[in-house]
N, CA, C and O atoms as a GROMACS GRO file, in nm:
protein
  476
    1MET      N    1   2.668   3.224  -0.144
    1MET     CA    2   2.597   3.100  -0.138
    1MET      C    3   2.636   3.036  -0.006
    1MET      O    4   2.754   3.030   0.028
    2ARG      N    5   2.537   2.986   0.068
    2ARG     CA    6   2.563   2.926   0.199
    2ARG      C    7   2.555   2.772   0.192
    2ARG      O    8   2.618   2.702   0.271
    3ALA      N    9   2.477   2.720   0.096
    3ALA     CA   10   2.461   2.576   0.090
    3ALA      C   11   2.430   2.531  -0.055
    3ALA      O   12   2.375   2.608  -0.134
    4LEU      N   13   2.465   2.413  -0.084
    4LEU     CA   14   2.434   2.352  -0.212
    4LEU      C   15   2.380   2.214  -0.182
    4LEU      O   16   2.445   2.136  -0.114
    5LEU      N   17   2.261   2.183  -0.232
    5LEU     CA   18   2.201   2.052  -0.203
    5LEU      C   19   2.210   1.965  -0.324
    5LEU      O   20   2.191   2.010  -0.437
    6PHE      N   21   2.240   1.840  -0.301
    6PHE     CA   22   2.244   1.740  -0.409
    6PHE      C   23   2.148   1.631  -0.380
    6PHE      O   24   2.128   1.594  -0.264
    7ASP      N   25   2.085   1.578  -0.482
    7ASP     CA   26   2.009   1.454  -0.471
    7ASP      C   27   2.114   1.344  -0.458
    7ASP      O   28   2.211   1.341  -0.534
    8PHE      N   29   2.095   1.256  -0.365
    8PHE     CA   30   2.200   1.152  -0.339
    8PHE      C   31   2.200   1.042  -0.444
    8PHE      O   32   2.300   1.023  -0.513
    9PHE      N   33   2.088   0.971  -0.456
    9PHE     CA   34   2.085   0.853  -0.545
    9PHE      C   35   2.073   0.900  -0.693
    9PHE      O   36   1.984   0.976  -0.731
   10GLY      N   37   2.167   0.849  -0.771
   10GLY     CA   38   2.170   0.885  -0.912
   10GLY      C   39   2.248   1.009  -0.945
   10GLY      O   40   2.281   1.032  -1.062
   11THR      N   41   2.278   1.090  -0.845
   11THR     CA   42   2.357   1.213  -0.862
   11THR      C   43   2.495   1.198  -0.802
   11THR      O   44   2.595   1.228  -0.866
   12LEU      N   45   2.500   1.150  -0.677
   12LEU     CA   46   2.627   1.132  -0.611
   12LEU      C   47   2.668   0.985  -0.606
   12LEU      O   48   2.787   0.955  -0.600
   13VAL      N   49   2.574   0.893  -0.608
   13VAL     CA   50   2.604   0.751  -0.604
   13VAL      C   51   2.520   0.676  -0.707
   13VAL      O   52   2.410   0.717  -0.744
   14GLU      N   53   2.575   0.566  -0.752
   14GLU     CA   54   2.501   0.473  -0.838
   14GLU      C   55   2.443   0.365  -0.748
   14GLU      O   56   2.504   0.326  -0.649
   15TYR      N   57   2.326   0.320  -0.786
   15TYR     CA   58   2.261   0.215  -0.706
   15TYR      C   59   2.165   0.140  -0.796
   15TYR      O   60   2.135   0.183  -0.907
   16GLN      N   61   2.118   0.027  -0.748
   16GLN     CA   62   2.019  -0.052  -0.822
   16GLN      C   63   1.882  -0.022  -0.758
   16GLN      O   64   1.855  -0.064  -0.646
   17PRO      N   65   1.798   0.051  -0.830
   17PRO     CA   66   1.667   0.086  -0.770
   17PRO      C   67   1.569  -0.032  -0.768
   17PRO      O   68   1.471  -0.028  -0.694
   18ASP      N   69   1.593  -0.133  -0.844
   18ASP     CA   70   1.506  -0.248  -0.849
   18ASP      C   71   1.548  -0.352  -0.747
   18ASP      O   72   1.642  -0.429  -0.770
   19ARG      N   73   1.478  -0.355  -0.633
   19ARG     CA   74   1.511  -0.447  -0.525
   19ARG      C   75   1.511  -0.595  -0.571
   19ARG      O   76   1.584  -0.677  -0.516
   20THR      N   77   1.430  -0.628  -0.669
   20THR     CA   78   1.419  -0.768  -0.714
   20THR      C   79   1.544  -0.812  -0.784
   20THR      O   80   1.562  -0.932  -0.804
   21ARG      N   81   1.633  -0.722  -0.824
   21ARG     CA   82   1.755  -0.760  -0.895
   21ARG      C   83   1.874  -0.783  -0.800
   21ARG      O   84   1.982  -0.825  -0.841
   22LEU      N   85   1.849  -0.754  -0.672
   22LEU     CA   86   1.953  -0.770  -0.573
   22LEU      C   87   1.927  -0.893  -0.487
   22LEU      O   88   1.812  -0.921  -0.452
   23GLY      N   89   2.025  -0.962  -0.454
   23GLY     CA   90   2.007  -1.073  -0.362
   23GLY      C   91   2.012  -1.032  -0.216
   23GLY      O   92   2.084  -0.939  -0.182
   24SER      N   93   1.940  -1.098  -0.133
   24SER     CA   94   1.942  -1.071   0.012
   24SER      C   95   1.949  -1.202   0.086
   24SER      O   96   1.862  -1.230   0.168
   25PRO      N   97   2.053  -1.284   0.059
   25PRO     CA   98   2.058  -1.416   0.117
   25PRO      C   99   2.065  -1.414   0.273
   25PRO      O  100   2.003  -1.498   0.339
   26ARG      N  101   2.139  -1.318   0.330
   26ARG     CA  102   2.151  -1.315   0.478
   26ARG      C  103   2.017  -1.274   0.542
   26ARG      O  104   1.977  -1.326   0.646
   27THR      N  105   1.952  -1.178   0.475
   27THR     CA  106   1.822  -1.137   0.532
   27THR      C  107   1.719  -1.247   0.515
   27THR      O  108   1.634  -1.266   0.602
   28HIS      N  109   1.725  -1.319   0.404
   28HIS     CA  110   1.633  -1.432   0.385
   28HIS      C  111   1.661  -1.536   0.491
   28HIS      O  112   1.567  -1.591   0.548
   29GLU      N  113   1.786  -1.564   0.517
   29GLU     CA  114   1.822  -1.664   0.619
   29GLU      C  115   1.772  -1.617   0.758
   29GLU      O  116   1.718  -1.696   0.835
   30LEU      N  117   1.790  -1.488   0.788
   30LEU     CA  118   1.745  -1.435   0.914
   30LEU      C  119   1.592  -1.446   0.926
   30LEU      O  120   1.539  -1.484   1.030
   31ALA      N  121   1.522  -1.414   0.817
   31ALA     CA  122   1.375  -1.430   0.816
   31ALA      C  123   1.334  -1.571   0.846
   31ALA      O  124   1.232  -1.594   0.910
   32GLY      N  125   1.416  -1.668   0.800
   32GLY     CA  126   1.387  -1.805   0.826
   32GLY      C  127   1.394  -1.838   0.975
   32GLY      O  128   1.320  -1.923   1.023
   33THR      N  129   1.481  -1.772   1.046
   33THR     CA  130   1.488  -1.798   1.189
   33THR      C  131   1.371  -1.734   1.264
   33THR      O  132   1.349  -1.759   1.383
   34MET      N  133   1.296  -1.650   1.191
   34MET     CA  134   1.181  -1.581   1.250
   34MET      C  135   1.048  -1.644   1.205
   34MET      O  136   0.940  -1.594   1.238
   35GLY      N  137   1.058  -1.753   1.130
   35GLY     CA  138   0.937  -1.821   1.091
   35GLY      C  139   0.906  -1.823   0.945
   35GLY      O  140   0.811  -1.889   0.905
   36PHE      N  141   0.983  -1.753   0.862
   36PHE     CA  142   0.960  -1.755   0.714
   36PHE      C  143   1.014  -1.884   0.660
   36PHE      O  144   1.130  -1.917   0.686
   37ASP      N  145   0.934  -1.960   0.584
   37ASP     CA  146   0.982  -2.085   0.529
   37ASP      C  147   0.985  -2.087   0.376
   37ASP      O  148   0.992  -2.194   0.315
   38GLY      N  149   0.978  -1.970   0.314
   38GLY     CA  150   0.977  -1.964   0.166
   38GLY      C  151   1.120  -1.958   0.110
   38GLY      O  152   1.218  -1.943   0.183
   39SER      N  153   1.127  -1.969  -0.021
   39SER     CA  154   1.253  -1.961  -0.094
   39SER      C  155   1.305  -1.820  -0.094
   39SER      O  156   1.234  -1.726  -0.058
   40HIS      N  157   1.431  -1.805  -0.134
   40HIS     CA  158   1.488  -1.669  -0.150
   40HIS      C  159   1.408  -1.586  -0.247
   40HIS      O  160   1.381  -1.469  -0.221
   41GLU      N  161   1.371  -1.647  -0.359
   41GLU     CA  162   1.292  -1.576  -0.462
   41GLU      C  163   1.155  -1.526  -0.404
   41GLU      O  164   1.108  -1.416  -0.434
   42GLU      N  165   1.095  -1.613  -0.322
   42GLU     CA  166   0.968  -1.576  -0.261
   42GLU      C  167   0.991  -1.463  -0.160
   42GLU      O  168   0.911  -1.370  -0.151
   43PHE      N  169   1.100  -1.470  -0.084
   43PHE     CA  170   1.132  -1.363   0.009
   43PHE      C  171   1.146  -1.230  -0.063
   43PHE      O  172   1.088  -1.129  -0.022
   44VAL      N  173   1.224  -1.231  -0.173
   44VAL     CA  174   1.246  -1.110  -0.249
   44VAL      C  175   1.113  -1.053  -0.304
   44VAL      O  176   1.090  -0.932  -0.301
   45ARG      N  177   1.029  -1.140  -0.353
   45ARG     CA  178   0.902  -1.099  -0.410
   45ARG      C  179   0.814  -1.037  -0.303
   45ARG      O  180   0.756  -0.931  -0.326
   46ILE      N  181   0.803  -1.101  -0.186
   46ILE     CA  182   0.719  -1.048  -0.079
   46ILE      C  183   0.778  -0.919  -0.026
   46ILE      O  184   0.703  -0.823  -0.007
   47TRP      N  185   0.905  -0.913   0.000
   47TRP     CA  186   0.968  -0.791   0.052
   47TRP      C  187   0.945  -0.676  -0.045
   47TRP      O  188   0.911  -0.565  -0.004
   48ASN      N  189   0.965  -0.702  -0.172
   48ASN     CA  190   0.946  -0.598  -0.273
   48ASN      C  191   0.803  -0.549  -0.278
   48ASN      O  192   0.778  -0.428  -0.283
   49SER      N  193   0.708  -0.641  -0.277
   49SER     CA  194   0.567  -0.604  -0.278
   49SER      C  195   0.527  -0.524  -0.158
   49SER      O  196   0.454  -0.426  -0.170
   50ALA      N  197   0.574  -0.564  -0.040
   50ALA     CA  198   0.542  -0.491   0.084
   50ALA      C  199   0.607  -0.350   0.077
   50ALA      O  200   0.544  -0.252   0.116
   51SER      N  201   0.727  -0.342   0.030
   51SER     CA  202   0.796  -0.213   0.020
   51SER      C  203   0.732  -0.120  -0.081
   51SER      O  204   0.721   0.001  -0.059
   52THR      N  205   0.688  -0.178  -0.192
   52THR     CA  206   0.620  -0.097  -0.293
   52THR      C  207   0.490  -0.038  -0.239
   52THR      O  208   0.456   0.076  -0.269
   53GLY      N  209   0.419  -0.116  -0.159
   53GLY     CA  210   0.300  -0.064  -0.093
   53GLY      C  211   0.333   0.053  -0.002
   53GLY      O  212   0.260   0.152   0.000
   54LEU      N  213   0.440   0.041   0.074
   54LEU     CA  214   0.481   0.151   0.162
   54LEU      C  215   0.523   0.272   0.084
   54LEU      O  216   0.496   0.385   0.125
   55GLU      N  217   0.591   0.252  -0.029
   55GLU     CA  218   0.635   0.366  -0.112
   55GLU      C  219   0.516   0.438  -0.168
   55GLU      O  220   0.516   0.561  -0.174
   56HIS      N  221   0.411   0.365  -0.208
   56HIS     CA  222   0.289   0.428  -0.258
   56HIS      C  223   0.226   0.515  -0.149
   56HIS      O  224   0.189   0.630  -0.175
   57THR      N  225   0.215   0.462  -0.030
   57THR     CA  226   0.162   0.540   0.082
   57THR      C  227   0.248   0.661   0.111
   57THR      O  228   0.196   0.769   0.137
   58ALA      N  229   0.379   0.645   0.107
   58ALA     CA  230   0.470   0.756   0.134
   58ALA      C  231   0.453   0.869   0.034
   58ALA      O  232   0.460   0.986   0.071
   59ARG      N  233   0.430   0.835  -0.093
   59ARG     CA  234   0.405   0.937  -0.192
   59ARG      C  235   0.278   1.013  -0.164
   59ARG      O  236   0.270   1.133  -0.193
   60GLN      N  237   0.177   0.947  -0.110
   60GLN     CA  238   0.051   1.011  -0.077
   60GLN      C  239   0.061   1.097   0.049
   60GLN      O  240   0.006   1.207   0.053
   61THR      N  241   0.131   1.049   0.150
   61THR     CA  242   0.134   1.116   0.281
   61THR      C  243   0.257   1.208   0.295
   61THR      O  244   0.263   1.291   0.386
   62MET      N  245   0.356   1.192   0.205
   62MET     CA  246   0.484   1.266   0.212
   62MET      C  247   0.558   1.233   0.341
   62MET      O  248   0.630   1.317   0.394
   63ARG      N  249   0.540   1.112   0.391
   63ARG     CA  250   0.610   1.064   0.511
   63ARG      C  251   0.690   0.943   0.474
   63ARG      O  252   0.635   0.844   0.425
   64GLU      N  253   0.818   0.950   0.496
   64GLU     CA  254   0.908   0.839   0.467
   64GLU      C  255   0.887   0.724   0.566
   64GLU      O  256   0.853   0.746   0.683
   65PHE      N  257   0.906   0.603   0.519
   65PHE     CA  258   0.895   0.488   0.608
   65PHE      C  259   1.037   0.436   0.641
   65PHE      O  260   1.133   0.462   0.568
   66SER      N  261   1.045   0.364   0.748
   66SER     CA  262   1.174   0.308   0.792
   66SER      C  263   1.185   0.162   0.741
   66SER      O  264   1.088   0.104   0.693
   67MET      N  265   1.304   0.107   0.754
   67MET     CA  266   1.322  -0.030   0.718
   67MET      C  267   1.256  -0.121   0.821
   67MET      O  268   1.223  -0.235   0.791
   68THR      N  269   1.238  -0.071   0.942
   68THR     CA  270   1.160  -0.147   1.041
   68THR      C  271   1.017  -0.158   0.994
   68THR      O  272   0.955  -0.264   1.007
   69ASP      N  273   0.962  -0.046   0.938
   69ASP     CA  274   0.828  -0.049   0.881
   69ASP      C  275   0.821  -0.150   0.768
   69ASP      O  276   0.725  -0.226   0.756
   70ALA      N  277   0.926  -0.149   0.682
   70ALA     CA  278   0.929  -0.245   0.568
   70ALA      C  279   0.931  -0.390   0.619
   70ALA      O  280   0.865  -0.477   0.563
   71ALA      N  281   1.007  -0.412   0.725
   71ALA     CA  282   1.014  -0.550   0.780
   71ALA      C  283   0.878  -0.589   0.839
   71ALA      O  284   0.834  -0.702   0.820
   72HIS      N  285   0.812  -0.499   0.909
   72HIS     CA  286   0.678  -0.529   0.963
   72HIS      C  287   0.581  -0.555   0.846
   72HIS      O  288   0.497  -0.645   0.855
   73ALA      N  289   0.591  -0.478   0.736
   73ALA     CA  290   0.501  -0.500   0.623
   73ALA      C  291   0.531  -0.636   0.558
   73ALA      O  292   0.439  -0.706   0.517
   74PHE      N  293   0.661  -0.673   0.550
   74PHE     CA  294   0.700  -0.803   0.497
   74PHE      C  295   0.638  -0.913   0.586
   74PHE      O  296   0.577  -1.008   0.536
   75GLY      N  297   0.654  -0.897   0.718
   75GLY     CA  298   0.601  -0.996   0.812
   75GLY      C  299   0.452  -1.013   0.800
   75GLY      O  300   0.401  -1.125   0.804
   76ALA      N  301   0.380  -0.903   0.785
   76ALA     CA  302   0.233  -0.908   0.768
   76ALA      C  303   0.200  -0.980   0.637
   76ALA      O  304   0.110  -1.064   0.632
   77SER      N  305   0.272  -0.945   0.531
   77SER     CA  306   0.242  -1.011   0.403
   77SER      C  307   0.275  -1.162   0.404
   77SER      O  308   0.206  -1.243   0.343
   78ALA      N  309   0.382  -1.195   0.474
   78ALA     CA  310   0.427  -1.337   0.483
   78ALA      C  311   0.354  -1.412   0.595
   78ALA      O  312   0.376  -1.531   0.616
   79GLU      N  313   0.268  -1.342   0.664
   79GLU     CA  314   0.192  -1.398   0.775
   79GLU      C  315   0.280  -1.456   0.885
   79GLU      O  316   0.255  -1.563   0.938
   80ILE      N  317   0.386  -1.378   0.916
   80ILE     CA  318   0.472  -1.412   1.032
   80ILE      C  319   0.479  -1.284   1.119
   80ILE      O  320   0.542  -1.185   1.081
   81PRO      N  321   0.414  -1.290   1.233
   81PRO     CA  322   0.417  -1.172   1.319
   81PRO      C  323   0.558  -1.149   1.374
   81PRO      O  324   0.620  -1.240   1.429
   82LEU      N  325   0.607  -1.028   1.357
   82LEU     CA  326   0.742  -0.994   1.402
   82LEU      C  327   0.731  -0.896   1.521
   82LEU      O  328   0.650  -0.803   1.520
   83SER      N  329   0.814  -0.922   1.621
   83SER     CA  330   0.825  -0.825   1.733
   83SER      C  331   0.896  -0.702   1.679
   83SER      O  332   0.954  -0.707   1.570
   84ASN      N  333   0.895  -0.592   1.752
   84ASN     CA  334   0.966  -0.475   1.711
   84ASN      C  335   1.116  -0.501   1.699
   84ASN      O  336   1.182  -0.452   1.607
   85ASP      N  337   1.168  -0.579   1.792
   85ASP     CA  338   1.313  -0.612   1.785
   85ASP      C  339   1.347  -0.695   1.662
   85ASP      O  340   1.450  -0.673   1.598
   86GLN      N  341   1.261  -0.791   1.630
   86GLN     CA  342   1.282  -0.873   1.511
   86GLN      C  343   1.274  -0.786   1.385
   86GLN      O  344   1.356  -0.801   1.294
   87ALA      N  345   1.177  -0.696   1.380
   87ALA     CA  346   1.161  -0.610   1.262
   87ALA      C  347   1.281  -0.517   1.251
   87ALA      O  348   1.330  -0.494   1.140
   88ASP      N  349   1.330  -0.466   1.360
   88ASP     CA  350   1.450  -0.381   1.357
   88ASP      C  351   1.569  -0.458   1.300
   88ASP      O  352   1.640  -0.410   1.211
   89GLU      N  353   1.589  -0.581   1.353
   89GLU     CA  354   1.700  -0.666   1.307
   89GLU      C  355   1.688  -0.700   1.158
   89GLU      O  356   1.786  -0.692   1.084
   90LEU      N  357   1.569  -0.737   1.116
   90LEU     CA  358   1.546  -0.771   0.976
   90LEU      C  359   1.568  -0.651   0.885
   90LEU      O  360   1.631  -0.662   0.780
   91GLY      N  361   1.514  -0.535   0.928
   91GLY     CA  362   1.534  -0.411   0.848
   91GLY      C  363   1.681  -0.374   0.836
   91GLY      O  364   1.727  -0.337   0.728
   92GLN      N  365   1.754  -0.383   0.945
   92GLN     CA  366   1.897  -0.351   0.944
   92GLN      C  367   1.975  -0.448   0.857
   92GLN      O  368   2.069  -0.409   0.788
   93SER      N  369   1.936  -0.574   0.860
   93SER     CA  370   2.002  -0.673   0.775
   93SER      C  371   1.979  -0.642   0.625
   93SER      O  372   2.072  -0.646   0.544
   94PHE      N  373   1.854  -0.609   0.593
   94PHE     CA  374   1.821  -0.578   0.453
   94PHE      C  375   1.902  -0.456   0.407
   94PHE      O  376   1.960  -0.458   0.298
   95VAL      N  377   1.907  -0.351   0.487
   95VAL     CA  378   1.978  -0.228   0.448
   95VAL      C  379   2.127  -0.260   0.429
   95VAL      O  380   2.189  -0.210   0.335
   96ALA      N  381   2.185  -0.342   0.516
   96ALA     CA  382   2.326  -0.374   0.503
   96ALA      C  383   2.354  -0.446   0.371
   96ALA      O  384   2.454  -0.418   0.306
   97GLU      N  385   2.267  -0.538   0.332
   97GLU     CA  386   2.287  -0.609   0.207
   97GLU      C  387   2.263  -0.517   0.085
   97GLU      O  388   2.336  -0.522  -0.014
   98TRP      N  389   2.161  -0.435   0.096
   98TRP     CA  390   2.128  -0.342  -0.011
   98TRP      C  391   2.241  -0.238  -0.033
   98TRP      O  392   2.274  -0.203  -0.147
   99ALA      N  393   2.297  -0.190   0.077
   99ALA     CA  394   2.398  -0.086   0.069
   99ALA      C  395   2.528  -0.132   0.006
   99ALA      O  396   2.606  -0.050  -0.042
  100ARG      N  397   2.552  -0.261   0.005
  100ARG     CA  398   2.676  -0.312  -0.058
  100ARG      C  399   2.682  -0.277  -0.206
  100ARG      O  400   2.791  -0.278  -0.264
  101HIS      N  401   2.570  -0.247  -0.270
  101HIS     CA  402   2.563  -0.220  -0.410
  101HIS      C  403   2.569  -0.070  -0.441
  101HIS      O  404   2.564  -0.032  -0.558
  102ILE      N  405   2.580   0.015  -0.339
  102ILE     CA  406   2.585   0.160  -0.360
  102ILE      C  407   2.731   0.200  -0.376
  102ILE      O  408   2.814   0.170  -0.290
  103VAL      N  409   2.762   0.269  -0.487
  103VAL     CA  410   2.901   0.315  -0.511
  103VAL      C  411   2.899   0.457  -0.557
  103VAL      O  412   2.808   0.498  -0.629
  104PRO      N  413   3.000   0.535  -0.516
  104PRO     CA  414   3.008   0.673  -0.560
  104PRO      C  415   3.028   0.682  -0.710
  104PRO      O  416   3.097   0.599  -0.769
  105ILE      N  417   2.969   0.781  -0.772
  105ILE     CA  418   2.986   0.807  -0.912
  105ILE      C  419   3.127   0.860  -0.932
  105ILE      O  420   3.175   0.942  -0.854
  106ASP      N  421   3.193   0.814  -1.036
  106ASP     CA  422   3.332   0.855  -1.069
  106ASP      C  423   3.344   1.007  -1.066
  106ASP      O  424   3.266   1.078  -1.129
  107GLY      N  425   3.443   1.054  -0.992
  107GLY     CA  426   3.470   1.196  -0.989
  107GLY      C  427   3.394   1.277  -0.884
  107GLY      O  428   3.422   1.395  -0.866
  108VAL      N  429   3.298   1.216  -0.814
  108VAL     CA  430   3.215   1.289  -0.726
  108VAL      C  431   3.293   1.347  -0.604
  108VAL      O  432   3.262   1.457  -0.556
  109PHE      N  433   3.394   1.272  -0.554
  109PHE     CA  434   3.472   1.320  -0.443
  109PHE      C  435   3.546   1.449  -0.481
  109PHE      O  436   3.546   1.547  -0.406
  110ASP      N  437   3.609   1.445  -0.601
  110ASP     CA  438   3.683   1.564  -0.647
  110ASP      C  439   3.587   1.681  -0.669
  110ASP      O  440   3.621   1.795  -0.635
  111LEU      N  441   3.471   1.655  -0.723
  111LEU     CA  442   3.371   1.763  -0.745
  111LEU      C  443   3.333   1.831  -0.615
  111LEU      O  444   3.335   1.954  -0.605
  112ILE      N  445   3.299   1.751  -0.516
  112ILE     CA  446   3.259   1.807  -0.388
  112ILE      C  447   3.376   1.880  -0.323
  112ILE      O  448   3.358   1.988  -0.266
  113HIS      N  449   3.495   1.824  -0.331
  113HIS     CA  450   3.613   1.891  -0.274
  113HIS      C  451   3.635   2.025  -0.344
  113HIS      O  452   3.656   2.127  -0.278
  114ASP      N  453   3.630   2.026  -0.478
  114ASP     CA  454   3.649   2.150  -0.551
  114ASP      C  455   3.547   2.257  -0.517
  114ASP      O  456   3.579   2.375  -0.504
  115LEU      N  457   3.420   2.212  -0.503
  115LEU     CA  458   3.314   2.311  -0.468
  115LEU      C  459   3.340   2.364  -0.327
  115LEU      O  460   3.320   2.483  -0.302
  116ALA      N  461   3.383   2.280  -0.235
  116ALA     CA  462   3.407   2.326  -0.097
  116ALA      C  463   3.522   2.426  -0.093
  116ALA      O  464   3.515   2.526  -0.023
  117VAL      N  465   3.627   2.398  -0.168
  117VAL     CA  466   3.740   2.489  -0.171
  117VAL      C  467   3.705   2.621  -0.236
  117VAL      O  468   3.751   2.726  -0.192
  118GLU      N  469   3.624   2.618  -0.341
  118GLU     CA  470   3.592   2.736  -0.416
  118GLU      C  471   3.501   2.830  -0.341
  118GLU      O  472   3.508   2.952  -0.358
  119TYR      N  473   3.412   2.773  -0.254
  119TYR     CA  474   3.317   2.855  -0.178
  119TYR      C  475   3.346   2.849  -0.035
  119TYR      O  476   3.276   2.912   0.045
   0.00000   0.00000   0.00000
């Protein structure tokens, strides 16, 4: 055997797949500096809706979207035009907040180590 592939989310790490259950206060605040004047709840709703639309398209096209794409979709939905630099910054901010909730599944490090040693 030369390689073993694992699905990352749900197999190697636990995460919250429902974006609406996670807070994104820093990204909401950053969006405010870019012209968004809605509440945090409104930000989460619009971001989630825009991302869900991109996920639907990705399933059809088999092409993954970036967080910059998600930020542009959010901006379009919120009617705030974002430059590419702003969309990059907003996307990176969202990912940083989202990633704080990703944790390795108990025992996964030992499992991978044991597999590497065995093969």
